[in-house]
N, C-alpha and C positions, 0 to 999 in steps of 0.2 A: 503493499500499499503505500509506502514512504510517507508523506505528510500532506494531508489537507486543511489548508487554510480558507475557511468558509466566511461568509458575511452572510448571515439572515437578517433580511430587512423589509419593513413595512410599517402601517398604522399602528401604535399603541392599541392593544386590544384583538391584534389579528393571530395572537400566538406566537408571534415570533421570538420573544424570551424563552417560552417553553419550549420551541422546535430546538433553539442551541443547546437548552439545559438537556431535554433527551438525548441529543447528540453526545454531549459531552459525558452523561452518564453511562450511555450505552459502550463508550469508547473505555470507561473505566472498567465497566463488568467485563470487559473484552482485555483488560490488563494493559491499555494502548496508554499513552502518555496525552494528556489532555488539558485545555484551557478554556474557560468560558469568560468573556468580557462583555458585559451590557452597557448599554449609551442608550441614553433616553432624551426625548426633545425636552420643550420647556413644558407642555403639557402632558399629562401621562394618556389618558384614553383618547384617542384620535389623533394625538401628536404623534412623530416620528419615533420609531423605536427600532434599535438593531445591536445586534449581539456580532461578538466576532468570535468564532469558534475554530479550535485548532484539533485534530486529531492525529496521533502521529505514532510511528513506530520508536522514534528515538525521542532524546530530551528536547524539551521545547524552551528555547532562551527567553522569548518575550512573548506575552498574551495578545500584543497588537496585532493587526493581519493589515500589511500595507498593501501587500501584491498578492491578492486572493487567488486562491486556484478556484475557487466557485461561489457565485452568488445566489441565493434564493429570494426574490423580490416578489412581495406580495401587493405592491403598488406602484403607480406611476412617480412620485417623486423619489421613491428608493431606486427604482429603475434607473433615473436621469442621475440620481448621486452616485451609484455604486458601480454601474456599468464600467466607467473608465477605471476602477480599481483591479478588475480582472488582469491577469497575465494573458499572455497570447496562448492561443488554445485553451483557454479557462473554458468551464462551463458555467452557464447562466440558464437559469430557471426562472421563467416569466409566468406570474398569474395572471393567464389570459382573458381571465371573467373579469378583471378590473383593470388591464392594460391592453388597451386596444392598438397599441403602437408596437412595431418590432424594435429590437437592438440596432442601434447605429453603427455596431462593429461587424465587421465580417470575416474575424481572425479570432471568433470565440465561437464555442458549440452552444446553440441557442435551443431550448425546449420551452413550446408554450403549452402550459397545463390550464385547464378551465376548472381549477381547485375549488372556486364557489360552486358553479353548476354540480359538480360533484359531490362537495359536501350537502347542498341542498336535496339533491336525488337522495342521498343518505338519509336524510330528514334532519340534519344539523350541522346549519351554518358554519358555527364554530371548530369544524374539524379540517375547514380548507387548508389550515396550515400542516396537518397531518398528511392530507393528500400531497401538499408539496413535498413533504420529508419524505414518503413513499416514492414520490419519480427520483429524487434526489439520490436515495439508497440503493434504487433499481441501478442508476447508472453509474455510482461510484463505488459501491458494494463496501464502503468506508466501516459502516457495523452492520451487523445482522438485524431483521426485523424483530427476532425473537429479543435482541437485547434492547431495543427500544422498547419492546411492551414490558420486559422486567425492569426498566427504568421508569416507566409510567407509573408501575406500582410503587415504586420508590419514591418518586417525585410529588404524586398526588393522592399516595395513602390508600387505606383500606375503603374509606368513604366514597372514593371515585371510581372504585374496582369494576362496578356495573358498566362502567364506559369502556372497558377494554375491549369486546367484541366490536364495538362501533369504530373506535381508533384503529383496529387490527384491520376493519375493511376499508377504512379510509386509506391506511397506507397501502393496502393491495391493489384499489381503484388507481392511486396515484402511481405505483410500478408498473401498472399496466397500460398506462396512457404512454409512457415512454419506452415500452418493449417495441423492438423491430417486429 
């Protein structure tokens, strides 16, 4: 695997921080080196939120992601802000439900995932982040879906365990959108 340096970004309330935390916990479960660095805009819900996640087989020198290998963007302001942070041949996942434009870069691998539509089809709009995460995992194989589900139990605790089947389905639907 080497190292994945990931930016997850969107509006506050889109589950961007959760996505990053789950990746980080899943990496820990798998014995990898991880870091998670949150960044909030001036207002919480509705403001911009992003986090930098690093998952690596080798020690991590700094939690700050400058040259991202991947970006998962949930809204247009995040696309405009972070697509330039990607390295050449980097991976860009775009929530095409809320972003109706294509990337301006021709040197990255872009995937357009209708995350909100899929989440709504599953009956819960809040799992759009899990749809995006599923697509990301399918492409990168950075961690296993089972590790994400184990992380979900840890991050959200027993009170939310009834949501595991829904989250698993969202991850699988997201993965299916990018399968060749």
